[in-house]
C-alpha positions as CSV (number, residue, x, y, z in Angstrom):
1,M,-13.6,-14.0,21.4
2,G,-17.5,-14.2,22.3
3,M,-18.3,-13.2,18.8
4,V,-16.2,-15.9,17.3
5,V,-17.9,-18.5,19.6
6,N,-21.4,-17.1,18.9
7,F,-20.6,-17.1,15.1
8,F,-19.3,-20.7,14.9
9,F,-21.4,-22.4,17.6
10,S,-24.7,-20.5,17.7
11,G,-27.6,-22.9,18.0
12,F,-25.6,-25.9,19.3
13,V,-26.4,-27.6,22.5
14,M,-23.4,-28.3,24.5
15,G,-24.6,-30.1,27.5
16,K,-27.1,-30.8,30.3
17,I,-26.9,-29.5,33.9
18,P,-27.6,-32.4,36.4
19,L,-29.9,-29.9,38.4
20,T,-33.4,-29.1,37.9
21,L,-33.7,-25.4,37.1
22,S,-36.7,-23.0,36.9
23,P,-37.8,-21.6,33.5
24,R,-36.3,-18.4,34.4
25,F,-32.9,-19.7,33.6
26,K,-33.8,-20.7,30.0
27,P,-32.9,-17.2,28.4
28,M,-29.6,-17.2,30.1
29,L,-28.6,-20.7,29.3
30,Q,-30.1,-21.3,25.9
31,R,-29.1,-18.1,24.1
32,G,-29.5,-18.7,20.3
33,I,-31.9,-21.5,20.5
34,D,-35.7,-20.7,20.2
35,L,-37.3,-24.0,21.1
36,V,-40.0,-24.0,23.5
37,S,-40.0,-27.6,24.1
38,L,-36.3,-27.9,25.1
39,D,-35.7,-28.6,28.7
40,V,-34.2,-25.8,30.9
41,S,-31.3,-28.0,31.9
42,Y,-29.6,-28.0,28.5
43,F,-27.1,-25.1,27.8
44,T,-25.6,-23.7,24.7
45,S,-22.0,-22.9,23.6
46,L,-22.2,-19.2,24.3
47,S,-23.6,-19.5,27.6
48,Y,-20.9,-22.2,28.4
49,Y,-18.2,-19.7,27.1
50,I,-19.6,-17.0,29.4
51,L,-19.5,-19.2,32.3
52,L,-16.0,-20.4,31.7
53,L,-14.8,-16.7,30.9
54,F,-16.2,-15.4,34.2
55,G,-15.8,-18.5,36.4
56,L,-12.2,-19.2,35.6
57,R,-10.8,-15.7,35.9
58,G,-8.8,-16.4,38.8
59,I,-7.1,-19.3,37.0
60,F,-6.5,-17.4,33.8
61,S,-4.8,-14.6,35.9
62,L,-2.4,-17.3,37.4
63,V,-1.8,-19.0,33.9
64,F,-1.3,-15.7,32.0
65,R,0.5,-13.9,34.9
66,E,-1.8,-11.0,34.6
67,D,-1.8,-8.4,37.4
68,T,-5.5,-8.2,38.2
69,V,-7.0,-5.6,40.4
70,D,-9.7,-6.7,42.7
71,D,-13.1,-5.1,41.5
72,S,-13.9,-4.0,45.0
73,E,-10.5,-2.3,45.3
74,M,-11.1,-0.6,42.0
75,M,-14.7,0.8,43.0
76,R,-13.1,2.1,46.1
77,R,-10.3,4.0,44.3
78,Q,-13.1,5.5,42.0
79,M,-15.3,6.5,44.7
80,N,-12.7,8.2,46.8
81,P,-10.0,9.7,44.7
82,T,-8.6,11.8,47.5
83,A,-7.6,8.7,49.5
84,N,-4.7,8.0,47.0
85,N,-1.5,9.5,47.9
86,M,-1.0,10.8,44.4
87,S,-2.9,14.0,43.9
88,F,-3.6,15.5,40.6
89,D,-2.2,19.0,40.0
90,A,-4.1,20.5,37.2
91,E,-1.9,23.7,37.1
92,A,1.2,21.7,36.5
93,A,-0.4,19.5,33.8
94,F,-1.6,22.6,31.8
95,K,1.7,24.2,32.2
96,G,3.4,21.0,30.6
97,E,0.9,21.0,27.8
98,R,1.3,24.5,27.2
99,G,5.1,24.0,26.9
100,A,4.6,21.0,24.6
101,L,2.3,23.0,22.2
102,T,4.7,26.0,22.0
103,N,7.4,23.6,20.8
104,L,5.4,22.1,18.1
105,D,6.2,23.5,14.6
106,H,3.4,23.0,12.2
107,E,3.7,23.6,8.5
108,F,0.3,24.2,6.8
109,E,-0.2,22.2,3.5
110,L,-2.7,24.8,2.2
111,D,-0.1,27.7,2.2
112,S,1.3,26.4,-1.2
113,A,-2.0,24.9,-2.5
114,E,-2.4,27.6,-5.1
115,E,1.1,27.3,-6.5
116,K,0.7,23.5,-6.7
117,A,-2.7,23.8,-8.5
118,V,-1.2,26.2,-11.1
119,A,1.8,23.8,-11.7
120,M,-0.5,21.0,-12.2
121,L,-2.7,22.8,-14.7
122,K,0.2,24.1,-16.6
123,K,1.5,20.6,-16.9
124,A,-2.0,19.2,-17.8
125,L,-2.5,21.9,-20.5
126,A,1.2,21.5,-21.8
127,A,0.7,17.7,-22.3
128,P,-2.0,17.7,-25.0
129,Q,-0.3,20.5,-27.0
130,S,3.0,18.6,-27.0
131,S,1.1,15.5,-28.3
132,M,-0.5,17.7,-31.0
133,V,2.8,19.2,-32.1
134,A,4.3,15.6,-32.3
135,K,1.4,14.6,-34.6
136,K,1.9,17.6,-36.8
137,R,5.6,16.8,-37.3
138,L,4.6,13.3,-38.5
């Protein structure tokens, strides 16, 4: 969605922030506009989209009924995987995959490649001869 906003609205000034900002905010707020003389308080469509996307995450989760996980909770889960009650049993996972692979019946296409090639060559060689015979009959 950000690419669409950037494609259609790149270079457009959307509004002005009523606060005075330092020049360090200029690259963040005026992405896509390279005017040195433009005041820092003006912002572009892409920066407005990013602000709305991250600023309204809570409202989006309420409206669209998404089950969002708190970022800090997700980081805690990643840092301490043994804290979860579910433990990963690699031995059981490998046994399950091994059983699934033994049940798989695979048929190679290259086993009959030579026969297919010979049949195609015979057909290709027979086609011009049959047209030559038909021409001789006429």
